Structures are given as C-alpha cells and as structure tokens.
C-alpha positions in Angstrom: 38.1 15.1 24.5 38.1 17.5 21.5 35.9 16.8 18.4 39.0 16.0 16.4 40.1 13.6 19.1 36.7 11.9 19.1 36.9 11.5 15.3 40.3 9.9 15.5 39.2 7.6 18.3 36.2 6.3 16.4 38.2 5.9 13.2 40.9 4.0 15.2 38.3 1.4 16.3 36.1 1.4 13.2 38.6 1.1 10.4 40.4 -2.0 11.8 37.0 -3.6 12.5 35.8 -3.0 9.0 39.0 -4.4 7.6 38.8 -7.6 9.7 35.1 -8.1 8.8 35.8 -7.7 5.1 38.8 -10.1 5.3 36.6 -12.7 7.0 33.7 -12.2 4.6 30.6 -14.2 4.5 27.8 -13.8 7.1 29.8 -11.5 9.4 29.8 -8.9 6.6 26.1 -9.4 5.8 25.1 -9.2 9.5 27.2 -6.0 10.1 25.8 -4.4 7.0 22.3 -5.4 8.1 22.7 -3.8 11.5 23.9 -0.5 9.8 21.0 -0.7 7.3 18.4 -0.8 10.1 20.1 2.0 12.0 20.4 4.1 8.9 16.7 3.6 8.0 15.7 4.6 11.5 17.7 7.8 11.2 16.1 8.5 7.9 12.7 8.2 9.5 13.7 10.5 12.3 14.7 13.1 9.7 11.3 12.7 8.1 9.5 13.0 11.4 11.2 16.4 12.0 9.8 17.4 8.6 6.3 16.3 9.6 6.0 12.8 8.2 5.6 9.8 10.5 7.0 6.7 8.8 6.2 3.1 9.5 9.6 2.9 11.1 9.7 -0.6 12.6 8.5 -2.1 9.4 10.9 -0.1 7.3 13.9 -0.8 9.5 13.2 -4.6 9.5 13.0 -4.6 5.7 16.2 -2.5 5.4 18.0 -5.0 7.6 16.7 -7.9 5.5 18.2 -6.6 2.2 21.9 -7.1 3.2 21.0 -10.5 4.7 19.3 -11.5 1.4 22.5 -10.4 -0.4 24.6 -12.5 2.0 22.4 -15.5 1.4 22.4 -15.0 -2.4 25.5 -13.0 -3.1 25.2 -12.7 -6.9 23.0 -10.0 -8.4 21.1 -12.5 -10.5 20.1 -14.5 -7.4 19.7 -11.4 -5.1 17.6 -9.2 -7.5 14.3 -11.3 -7.3 14.6 -11.4 -3.5 15.1 -7.7 -3.3 12.3 -6.9 -5.7 9.9 -9.2 -3.8 10.9 -7.7 -0.5 10.4 -4.1 -1.7 7.1 -5.0 -3.3 5.9 -6.7 -0.2 6.9 -3.7 1.9 4.9 -1.5 -0.4 1.8 -3.7 0.0 2.2 -4.3 3.7 2.9 -0.6 4.2 -0.4 0.4 2.5 -2.3 -2.2 4.6 -0.7 -0.8 7.8 -1.6 2.7 6.7 -5.3 1.6 6.2 -5.3 0.0 9.6 -3.4 2.6 11.6 -3.5 5.9 9.7 -6.4 8.0 8.6 -6.2 10.6 5.7 -5.2 13.3 8.2 -2.0 11.4 9.1 -0.4 11.6 5.7 -0.6 7.9 4.7 0.8 8.5 1.2 3.9 10.3 2.6 4.2 7.7 5.4 4.4 4.8 3.0 6.6 6.6 0.5 9.1 7.6 3.2 9.1 4.1 4.7 9.9 2.6 1.3 12.6 5.3 0.6 14.3 4.7 3.9 14.5 0.9 3.2 16.0 1.4 -0.2 18.3 4.3 0.8 19.9 2.5 3.6 19.2 -1.2 3.0 19.7 -1.6 -0.7 22.9 0.4 -0.8 24.5 -1.7 1.9 23.3 -4.9 0.2 26.0 -4.2 -2.4 28.7 -4.8 0.2 28.1 -8.7 0.2 27.6 -8.5 -3.6 30.8 -6.7 -4.2 32.7 -9.0 -1.8 31.5 -12.1 -3.7 32.3 -10.6 -7.2 35.9 -12.0 -7.6 34.9 -15.5 -6.7 31.7 -15.4 -8.7 33.3 -14.0 -11.8 36.7 -15.8 -11.7 38.9 -12.8 -11.1 41.2 -14.5 -8.7 44.4 -16.5 -9.5 44.5 -20.3 -9.3 45.0 -20.0 -5.6 42.3 -17.6 -4.5 43.4 -15.0 -1.9 41.4 -14.2 1.2 42.1 -10.6 0.4 40.2 -10.7 -2.9 36.7 -9.8 -1.6 38.1 -7.1 0.7 40.0 -5.5 -2.2 36.9 -5.3 -4.4 34.9 -3.6 -1.7 37.9 -1.3 -1.1 37.4 0.3 -4.5 34.4 2.4 -3.6 35.7 2.9 0.0 39.1 4.1 -1.2 37.8 6.4 -3.9 35.2 7.9 -1.6 37.5 8.5 1.4 40.6 9.6 -0.5 38.5 11.9 -2.8 36.7 13.3 0.3 40.1 14.0 2.1 41.5 15.7 -1.0 38.4 17.8 -1.4 38.5 18.8 2.3 42.1 19.9 2.4 42.0 21.7 -1.0 38.7 23.4 -0.1 40.1 24.7 3.1 43.2 26.0 1.5 41.9 27.4 -1.8 38.1 27.0 -1.9 36.1 29.9 -3.2 32.5 29.9 -4.3 29.9 27.4 -3.2 29.1 24.3 -5.1 25.6 24.1 -3.5 25.4 27.0 -1.0 21.8 26.3 0.0 22.5 22.6 0.7 26.2 22.4 1.8 27.7 25.9 2.1 31.2 24.6 2.8 31.6 22.7 -0.5 33.6 24.6 -3.1 34.4 24.0 -6.8 38.1 23.8 -5.9 37.2 21.0 -3.5 35.2 19.2 -6.2 38.1 19.1 -8.7 40.6 18.1 -6.0 38.2 15.4 -4.9 37.8 14.0 -8.4 41.6 14.0 -8.9 42.0 12.2 -5.5 39.3 9.7 -6.5 40.9 9.1 -9.9 44.3 8.6 -8.2 42.7 6.2 -5.7 41.3 4.2 -8.6 44.8 4.0 -10.2 46.3 3.0 -6.9 43.7 0.3 -6.4 44.6 -1.2 -9.8 48.3 -1.2 -8.9 47.6 -3.0 -5.6 45.1 -5.5 -6.9 46.6 -6.6 -10.2 48.4 -9.6 -8.7 45.6 -10.6 -6.4 42.9 -10.1 -9.0 44.7 -10.8 -12.3 41.4 -11.3 -14.2 39.5 -8.3 -13.0 38.3 -6.1 -15.9 40.0 -2.8 -15.1 43.2 -1.6 -16.6 45.1 1.5 -15.3 43.1 4.0 -17.5 39.7 2.5 -16.8 40.5 2.2 -13.1 41.3 5.9 -12.9 38.1 6.6 -14.9 36.0 4.5 -12.6 37.6 6.3 -9.7 36.5 9.7 -11.1 33.0 8.3 -11.8 32.8 7.1 -8.2 34.1 10.5 -7.1 31.2 12.1 -8.8 28.8 9.6 -7.3 30.3 10.4 -3.8 29.7 14.1 -4.2 26.1 13.5 -5.2 25.6 11.0 -2.3 27.0 13.6 0.1 24.8 16.3 -1.2 21.7 14.1 -1.1 22.2 13.4 2.6 22.9 17.0 3.3 19.7 17.9 1.6 17.7 15.6 3.8 19.3 17.0 6.9 18.8 20.6 5.7 15.1 19.9 5.3 14.9 18.4 8.8 16.9 21.4 10.2 19.7 19.3 11.8 23.5 19.2 11.5 23.9 15.4 11.9 21.5 12.5 11.2 22.3 11.0 14.6 24.7 10.8 17.5 25.9 7.1 17.3 29.5 8.0 16.5 31.1 10.8 18.6 32.6 13.4 16.4 31.1 11.8 13.3 27.4 12.0 13.8 25.0 9.2 12.9 25.1 6.2 10.5 23.8 8.2 7.6 26.6 10.8 8.1 29.1 7.9 7.7 27.2 6.4 4.8 26.3 9.5 2.9 28.6 9.2 -0.1 28.6 5.3 0.1 24.9 5.1 -0.5 25.8 6.1 -4.1 29.3 4.7 -4.6 28.7 1.1 -3.4 26.0 0.4 -6.0 27.7 2.5 -8.7 31.0 0.5 -8.1 29.1 -2.8 -8.6 27.4 -1.4 -11.7 30.7 -0.1 -13.2 32.6 -3.3 -12.6 29.7 -5.5 -13.9 29.3 -3.3 -17.0 33.0 -3.2 -17.9 33.3 -6.9 -17.3 30.3 -7.5 -19.7 31.9 -5.3 -22.4 35.2 -7.3 -22.3 35.7 -9.2 -25.5 35.4 -13.0 -25.1 38.2 -15.2 -26.1 
C-alpha cells in the first residue's frame, strides 16, 4: 500500500473512533487521552535519548497518563488544577530522588529530571484539556433546556477543526504557491503562503463552528466575529505547536517521532499542533466567557 493509502486507511479508522468516543464522553474519553499521553511521553523520551539524555521514562509516562485521568475525575479547571499541580510537583521531587538513587553526576541528572518533567507536561497536560473541554458546556450552562449529547463533542471540535482545516489549507496553498521558508532550519517545507492560507482556513473553521453549534450551544460565549478570531488565534497556536515538535525531531535527527500510525508517524506527529491548540482553546473560551457582561 502506498504512503497516501496508509494515511487514508488510518484516518478512516481513527476519525470515526474519535467521534464516537467524544460523543460518548466521560471516562472513555479520559482513558483514551491517558493512553495517548503515555505513548506521547515515551516518544518524547526516545527523542531525548537520541540527543544524549536518558529520561526517567516509566515514571514520566505514568504521570503523563495520570493527568488526563485526573481531568476525567475532576473535569473542571478549578477542581483539576490542584491535582495537576500536586502531580507535577510530586514528579519533580520523586524524579530528583530517583536521580540520586540511580544516576550519578556523569549521567546528566539535571537533564534527565528536566526532560522527564517536560515529557509529562508536553503530552499529558495538553491531552488533559480534552476532558476539560468536553465538560465545559455542562459546567458553564451553555446548553439548551434539553442538553444535547453532541455538546461536549462540539466544544472539543473547535480546536480539532481549526487545526485540521487550517493545516489542510496551508498544505494545499503551500504546494501550489509556496515560496520562501517560514523556518527553513526547522521545517523547510513550510512557506509564508501556507501560513496565511492556514490562518484563513482556521478563521473560516471557527466561523463554521459557530454556525453549526449556535443551536446546540445557545449560551456559548462566541459570536461570529469572535469565533473567527478565535479560529485565527488557534491557527497561530497550531503553527507554533507544529514547529515545536519539528524542532524536537530536528534535534534528534529523525523524520517521525514514532511508527505507531502507518503513513502518519507516531503519537507526537499526530498531536504536534494539538499540544498547543487544546489548552489555548480552553483558555480562549474561558477568558471570553469571563469577559461577558453579567445580566
């Protein structure tokens, strides 16, 4: 099978699975995000290993997996934040103790603990925002008198749609008209033409999201203009997330972070932009909701 065929086959299985899980919500979403967080953290540690740093990989992967589970257990930010802070702080202390017990000065203990902590936050904390986003309409009263089972899915769809539609627009525009590199030493194929097309696509995706969700989420805080603006903001976040993951791979000297998904690479290759857009979508929605005038 060709690479393109593999990509379509994986997407044909993966996209319906994600839609079903987000429709069901609850613990299935948290468990799925937890598994991906652990795999993503392990891939991060493999990249660091190629760059000469041996992370405390089992400890970091377990903590990465725990963050989405904590978000599934306490799916509002106020309830989740103390758990996340406690978990990350505990990881830091336990990591230092493990470095004392198992690493000498010659085995880069500072780098090992730092990379372990980074992998947990990079993969685990970003995916913890999936349960938090999913719970947002119920927690904030954005649904109608008869809540729809689609409400949580639609809120999570905001960062997903802006990321994927923006990326598709950037890809096709870049191939057709792209000239000049955005970041030639990090991602040589990215062009400024692709950037502007991607931001336009992300803004359009935000506007489309508003049009689709206004009946299901009548009290959500975005209007058409702010939805388009949030889409552009998430488009910028997606570009930065993509470049960040490319930078890590460039340092490690690899094309893909892993081989889990044929034609797509590893977990981090699929999460690259989402590591930024998931938390930024939550922050944008929460901030705009907080700025709404009270009646």
